[in-house]
C-alpha positions as CSV (number, residue, x, y, z in Angstrom):
1,X,-34.7,36.3,4.6
2,X,-32.6,35.8,1.5
3,X,-33.7,33.9,-1.6
4,X,-31.7,30.9,-2.6
5,X,-29.2,31.8,-5.4
6,X,-30.1,31.2,-9.0
7,X,-27.8,28.2,-9.2
8,X,-30.0,26.5,-6.7
9,X,-33.1,27.4,-8.7
10,X,-31.5,25.8,-11.7
11,X,-31.0,22.6,-9.6
12,X,-34.7,22.7,-8.5
13,X,-36.1,23.1,-11.9
14,X,-34.0,20.2,-13.3
15,X,-35.5,17.5,-11.1
16,X,-37.9,16.4,-13.8
17,X,-35.7,16.8,-16.8
18,X,-32.0,18.0,-17.4
19,X,-30.6,19.7,-20.5
20,X,-27.3,19.9,-22.1
21,X,-25.8,20.5,-25.5
22,X,-22.5,19.3,-26.9
23,X,-20.1,20.9,-29.3
24,X,-16.6,20.4,-30.4
25,X,-13.2,22.0,-30.6
26,X,-12.7,25.4,-32.4
27,X,-11.3,25.7,-35.8
28,X,-10.2,28.8,-37.7
29,X,-13.2,30.9,-38.2
30,X,-14.6,30.3,-34.7
31,X,-17.5,27.9,-35.4
32,X,-18.5,25.1,-33.0
33,X,-16.7,22.6,-35.2
34,X,-15.1,19.2,-35.5
35,X,-17.1,16.0,-35.4
36,X,-19.7,15.4,-32.7
37,X,-17.2,15.5,-29.9
38,X,-18.7,15.8,-26.4
39,X,-17.5,19.3,-25.6
40,X,-20.5,21.5,-24.7
41,X,-23.4,21.2,-22.3
42,X,-26.6,22.9,-23.5
43,X,-29.9,22.9,-21.7
44,X,-31.5,23.5,-18.3
45,X,-28.9,21.5,-16.3
46,X,-27.5,20.9,-13.8
47,X,-24.3,19.5,-15.2
48,X,-22.3,17.9,-12.3
49,X,-19.0,16.1,-13.2
50,X,-19.7,12.9,-15.1
51,X,-23.0,14.1,-16.7
52,X,-23.5,12.3,-19.9
53,X,-23.2,14.3,-23.1
54,X,-25.9,12.2,-24.8
55,X,-29.6,13.0,-25.0
56,X,-31.6,13.2,-22.7
57,X,-29.0,14.0,-20.1
58,X,-27.8,16.6,-22.5
59,X,-29.9,18.7,-24.9
60,X,-33.0,18.7,-22.6
61,X,-35.1,21.6,-21.3
62,X,-37.1,21.8,-18.1
63,X,-40.1,24.1,-18.2
64,X,-42.2,25.2,-15.2
65,X,-45.9,24.0,-15.0
66,X,-48.3,26.4,-16.5
67,X,-52.1,27.1,-16.7
68,X,-53.7,28.0,-20.0
69,X,-53.3,31.7,-20.8
70,X,-50.4,32.0,-18.3
71,X,-46.6,32.1,-18.6
72,X,-44.0,29.2,-18.3
73,X,-40.3,29.5,-17.9
74,X,-37.1,27.6,-18.5
75,X,-33.4,28.0,-17.6
76,X,-31.0,27.5,-20.5
77,X,-27.3,27.0,-19.8
78,X,-24.5,26.7,-22.2
79,X,-21.1,25.5,-20.9
80,X,-17.8,25.1,-22.8
81,X,-16.1,21.8,-22.0
82,X,-13.9,21.6,-25.0
83,X,-10.6,22.9,-23.7
84,X,-10.4,25.9,-26.1
85,X,-12.3,29.1,-26.4
86,X,-15.6,29.4,-28.3
87,X,-16.2,32.7,-30.0
88,X,-19.4,34.5,-31.1
89,X,-21.7,31.9,-29.7
90,X,-25.4,32.7,-30.0
91,X,-28.6,31.1,-28.7
92,X,-31.8,31.4,-30.9
93,X,-35.4,30.3,-30.6
94,X,-38.8,30.5,-32.3
95,X,-39.0,32.3,-35.6
96,X,-35.4,33.5,-35.3
97,X,-34.0,29.9,-35.0
98,X,-32.2,28.4,-38.0
99,X,-33.6,25.4,-39.8
100,X,-32.6,22.1,-38.2
101,X,-32.0,20.7,-41.6
102,X,-29.4,23.3,-42.7
103,X,-26.6,21.0,-42.1
104,X,-27.7,17.8,-43.8
105,X,-25.0,15.8,-41.9
106,X,-26.2,16.7,-38.5
107,X,-30.0,16.8,-38.5
108,X,-31.3,16.4,-34.9
109,X,-33.4,13.2,-35.6
110,X,-33.0,11.5,-32.2
111,X,-29.7,9.7,-32.9
112,X,-27.8,11.0,-29.8
113,X,-29.7,14.3,-30.3
114,X,-33.2,15.5,-29.4
115,X,-35.9,14.0,-31.7
116,X,-36.7,17.3,-33.4
117,X,-36.8,16.0,-37.0
118,X,-38.0,12.8,-38.5
119,X,-35.7,10.0,-39.7
120,X,-37.8,9.4,-42.8
121,X,-37.8,11.3,-46.2
122,X,-39.0,13.9,-46.7
123,X,-37.6,15.2,-43.4
124,X,-40.1,17.2,-41.3
125,X,-39.2,19.1,-38.1
126,X,-41.0,20.5,-35.1
127,X,-41.3,24.3,-35.0
128,X,-39.0,25.9,-32.4
129,X,-42.0,27.6,-30.7
130,X,-45.6,26.3,-31.0
131,X,-48.0,28.5,-32.9
132,X,-49.6,31.1,-30.8
133,X,-46.9,31.0,-28.1
134,X,-44.6,34.1,-27.6
135,X,-41.5,35.0,-25.7
136,X,-42.3,37.7,-23.1
137,X,-39.1,38.0,-21.1
138,X,-35.4,37.0,-21.2
139,X,-33.3,37.3,-18.0
140,X,-29.7,37.5,-19.3
141,X,-26.4,37.9,-17.5
142,X,-24.6,41.2,-17.8
143,X,-22.7,41.3,-21.1
144,X,-24.7,38.5,-22.7
145,X,-27.9,40.4,-24.0
146,X,-31.0,39.0,-25.6
147,X,-33.4,40.5,-28.1
148,X,-37.0,39.4,-28.7
149,X,-38.4,39.8,-32.2
150,X,-42.0,40.3,-33.4
151,X,-43.6,38.4,-36.3
152,X,-42.0,40.9,-38.7
153,X,-38.5,40.3,-37.3
154,X,-38.4,43.7,-35.6
155,X,-37.0,43.9,-32.0
156,X,-40.0,44.1,-29.6
157,X,-41.0,43.5,-25.9
158,X,-42.8,40.3,-26.9
159,X,-42.8,38.1,-29.9
160,X,-42.3,34.7,-31.5
161,X,-38.5,35.0,-32.0
162,X,-35.5,35.4,-29.8
163,X,-31.7,35.7,-30.1
164,X,-29.1,35.9,-27.3
165,X,-25.5,36.9,-27.8
166,X,-23.5,34.6,-25.5
167,X,-20.3,35.9,-27.0
168,X,-17.0,34.3,-26.0
169,X,-16.8,31.2,-23.8
170,X,-13.5,30.2,-22.3
171,X,-13.0,26.6,-21.2
172,X,-15.3,25.5,-18.3
173,X,-17.2,28.8,-18.4
174,X,-21.0,28.7,-18.5
175,X,-23.7,31.3,-19.1
176,X,-27.3,30.8,-17.9
177,X,-30.4,32.5,-19.1
178,X,-34.0,32.3,-18.0
179,X,-36.7,32.6,-20.7
180,X,-40.4,33.3,-20.2
181,X,-43.0,32.0,-22.7
182,X,-46.6,33.1,-22.9
183,X,-49.1,30.3,-23.4
184,X,-52.3,30.9,-25.4
185,X,-55.6,30.9,-23.5
186,X,-56.9,28.0,-25.6
187,X,-53.8,25.8,-25.0
188,X,-54.1,22.3,-23.4
189,X,-52.1,19.1,-23.1
190,X,-48.4,19.2,-24.1
191,X,-46.3,21.1,-26.6
192,X,-42.6,20.8,-27.5
193,X,-40.2,23.7,-27.9
194,X,-36.5,24.0,-28.7
195,X,-33.5,26.3,-28.8
196,X,-30.3,26.2,-30.8
197,X,-26.8,27.3,-30.1
198,X,-24.2,28.0,-32.8
199,X,-20.9,29.6,-33.5
200,X,-20.0,32.8,-35.3
201,X,-20.6,31.3,-38.8
202,X,-24.1,30.2,-37.9
203,X,-25.7,27.0,-39.0
204,X,-24.9,25.8,-42.5
205,X,-23.9,22.7,-44.4
206,X,-20.3,22.5,-43.1
207,X,-19.8,18.8,-44.1
208,X,-18.2,17.0,-41.1
209,X,-18.4,20.1,-38.9
210,X,-21.4,20.2,-36.6
211,X,-22.1,24.0,-36.2
212,X,-25.5,24.0,-34.4
213,X,-26.8,22.1,-31.4
214,X,-30.3,21.8,-30.2
215,X,-32.1,21.5,-26.8
216,X,-35.6,20.2,-26.6
217,X,-38.3,20.4,-23.9
218,X,-42.0,19.9,-23.2
219,X,-44.5,22.5,-22.1
220,X,-47.2,20.8,-20.0
221,X,-50.4,22.9,-19.8
222,X,-52.5,22.2,-16.7
223,X,-56.2,21.5,-17.3
224,X,-58.3,24.6,-16.7
225,X,-59.6,24.9,-13.1
226,X,-60.9,27.7,-11.0
227,X,-59.0,26.2,-8.0
228,X,-55.5,26.0,-9.6
229,X,-53.1,28.5,-11.0
230,X,-49.6,27.9,-12.3
231,X,-47.7,30.9,-13.7
232,X,-44.3,32.5,-14.0
233,X,-44.3,36.1,-12.9
234,X,-41.8,38.1,-14.9
235,X,-42.0,40.9,-12.3
236,X,-40.4,38.6,-9.8
237,X,-43.4,39.1,-7.4
238,X,-46.0,36.4,-7.0
239,X,-49.6,37.4,-7.3
240,X,-51.9,34.4,-7.7
241,X,-55.7,34.7,-7.1
242,X,-58.3,31.9,-7.1
243,X,-61.2,34.2,-6.7
244,X,-63.7,31.8,-8.5
245,X,-62.8,28.7,-6.4
246,X,-65.4,27.3,-4.0
247,X,-62.8,28.0,-1.3
248,X,-61.1,31.2,-2.6
249,X,-57.4,31.8,-1.9
250,X,-54.7,34.2,-2.9
251,X,-50.9,34.1,-2.7
252,X,-48.6,37.0,-3.0
253,X,-45.0,38.2,-2.2
254,X,-41.4,37.9,-3.1
255,X,-38.9,39.9,-5.1
256,X,-37.0,37.5,-7.3
257,X,-34.4,39.1,-9.7
258,X,-35.0,36.6,-12.5
259,X,-38.8,36.2,-12.2
260,X,-40.8,33.8,-10.0
261,X,-42.7,30.6,-10.7
262,X,-45.6,29.9,-8.5
263,X,-48.4,27.4,-8.3
264,X,-51.3,27.6,-5.9
265,X,-54.0,24.9,-5.8
266,X,-57.0,24.3,-3.5
267,X,-57.8,20.7,-3.3
268,X,-59.1,17.9,-1.0
269,X,-56.6,16.5,1.5
270,X,-56.7,14.3,4.6
271,X,-53.6,15.8,6.1
272,X,-54.3,17.0,9.7
273,X,-52.0,16.7,12.8
274,X,-53.0,14.6,15.7
275,X,-55.0,16.5,18.2
276,X,-56.6,18.9,15.7
277,X,-59.9,18.9,14.0
278,X,-59.2,20.2,10.5
279,X,-61.8,21.2,8.0
280,X,-62.0,22.4,4.4
281,X,-59.6,21.9,1.6
282,X,-55.9,22.4,1.6
283,X,-54.3,25.4,0.0
284,X,-51.0,24.1,-1.6
285,X,-48.4,26.7,-2.5
286,X,-45.2,26.1,-4.5
287,X,-43.0,29.2,-5.1
288,X,-39.7,28.6,-7.0
289,X,-39.8,25.0,-5.9
290,X,-39.4,25.6,-2.2
291,X,-37.0,28.5,-1.7
292,X,-37.5,30.9,1.2
293,X,-39.3,34.1,0.1
294,X,-37.7,37.4,0.9
295,X,-40.3,39.5,2.8
296,X,-42.5,36.5,3.4
297,X,-45.3,34.9,1.4
298,X,-48.8,36.3,2.2
299,X,-51.7,33.9,2.1
300,X,-55.4,34.8,2.0
301,X,-57.7,31.9,2.8
302,X,-61.5,32.0,2.9
303,X,-64.2,29.6,3.9
304,X,-67.9,30.0,3.2
305,X,-69.8,30.6,6.4
306,X,-72.4,28.0,5.3
307,X,-69.8,25.3,5.3
308,X,-68.5,26.0,8.8
309,X,-69.5,24.3,12.0
310,X,-68.5,27.1,14.4
311,X,-65.7,29.7,14.2
312,X,-62.3,28.7,12.8
313,X,-59.5,28.7,15.5
314,X,-56.5,28.8,13.2
315,X,-54.6,27.4,10.3
316,X,-52.1,24.5,10.2
317,X,-49.2,25.5,7.9
318,X,-47.5,22.4,6.7
319,X,-44.0,22.9,5.5
320,X,-42.6,21.7,2.1
321,X,-42.3,18.1,3.2
322,X,-45.9,18.1,4.3
323,X,-44.9,16.5,7.6
324,X,-43.5,19.2,9.8
325,X,-46.0,22.1,10.5
326,X,-46.5,25.3,12.3
327,X,-49.7,26.4,14.1
328,X,-51.1,29.8,13.2
329,X,-53.5,30.3,16.1
330,X,-55.9,33.1,15.4
331,X,-55.8,34.3,19.1
332,X,-52.1,33.9,20.0
333,X,-50.1,34.4,16.8
334,X,-48.6,37.8,16.6
335,X,-49.7,40.5,14.1
336,X,-47.3,41.2,11.2
337,X,-45.5,44.6,11.3
338,X,-46.1,47.1,8.4
339,X,-42.8,46.0,6.9
340,X,-41.4,42.5,7.3
341,X,-37.7,42.5,7.7
342,X,-35.1,39.8,8.2
343,X,-35.6,39.7,12.0
344,X,-39.4,39.5,11.8
345,X,-40.7,36.3,13.4
346,X,-42.8,34.3,10.9
347,X,-45.6,33.2,10.6
348,X,-47.6,36.2,11.6
349,X,-51.2,37.4,11.0
350,X,-52.1,40.3,8.7
351,X,-55.0,41.7,10.6
352,X,-57.7,40.0,12.6
353,X,-59.4,37.0,10.9
354,X,-63.2,37.3,10.8
355,X,-66.4,37.1,8.8
356,X,-67.2,39.4,5.9
357,X,-69.5,39.6,2.9
358,X,-67.9,39.3,-0.5
359,X,-69.0,41.2,-3.7
360,X,-70.6,37.9,-4.9
361,X,-73.0,38.1,-1.9
362,X,-71.5,35.1,0.0
363,X,-70.4,35.4,3.6
364,X,-66.9,34.1,4.2
365,X,-64.5,33.7,7.1
366,X,-61.2,35.2,6.0
367,X,-57.7,34.8,7.4
368,X,-54.6,36.5,6.0
369,X,-51.2,35.4,7.2
370,X,-47.5,35.5,6.2
371,X,-45.1,32.6,6.2
372,X,-41.5,32.2,5.1
373,X,-42.7,30.3,2.0
374,X,-44.2,27.2,0.6
375,X,-46.2,24.3,1.8
376,X,-49.9,23.8,2.5
377,X,-52.4,25.6,4.7
378,X,-55.6,24.0,6.2
379,X,-58.1,25.4,8.7
380,X,-58.9,23.9,12.1
């Protein structure tokens, strides 16, 4: 099975909040110049024809849900709509981002811009990256490299600063990046973050020339819970484990080229098809907002023996819409082959379900199975 192209992932991520940035026509010297003409989209997108160039349709970032101590991600697209060619374009964030007040004529204070700075004097601005957060990966298109910087401004694998060399952008051309941001273990609630894009002269007080543009987004950190995990896997392979949950579950699989977002949650639900007697909590899985997973998505679901009334017969796997479902019968569903290929019929069982004693001393009934992707699983 083949994963949905990155463009579709951008579309998925932007359901909650779209992002765009605008710039203006080129002048000698190659900066993003002119007045605040609506010439550039900058943000998470998507940007179909007719998209407004004003905030929040433009300049907005969408970030994936995240648990404390885990990683969130955002797509950032810059698209030239000005008719000319933009040269030496760069995207910057964190400690490498320029001051939003450098051009006193175009401070992003919420007037057709993201509300990064105050409208009152003295002007104060949000930091580009909250304290304690770090960039841990940047997925960049070929020919448009990114560099992460440590606290001393030295190139590093992780750090609080980032710069991406977009380079030259012809009319109607766009470049899309995906950034991964590590969230501190003590994080909670919401945090704002922003990136900036500028031309080859960088941001400065250019009078009537707007030479830097800003895209703003909100990182929402889920409350700590042993039965929920939201994370962006920079490896591209999902590996979520809720080992401390009262109904343990794990989720693994995939090989995504630009990383993989996944959220797995075990929670109460009344969903159960007619004719079945369901039990236990539902295991909800969201991988890359519903795309099929190459090689399948492997689920491990366990129920404490003391909570069972008899032996489980199977699992109902509800699909993404939580209406349609497939029956994973523990007696009749086929076993998975050693290697799952495109022609493998899914779902399938990874071994025979049965009772076992875990290291914590509890006795569980465990079932391992593979599906094409997301949805919710519940025992019957």
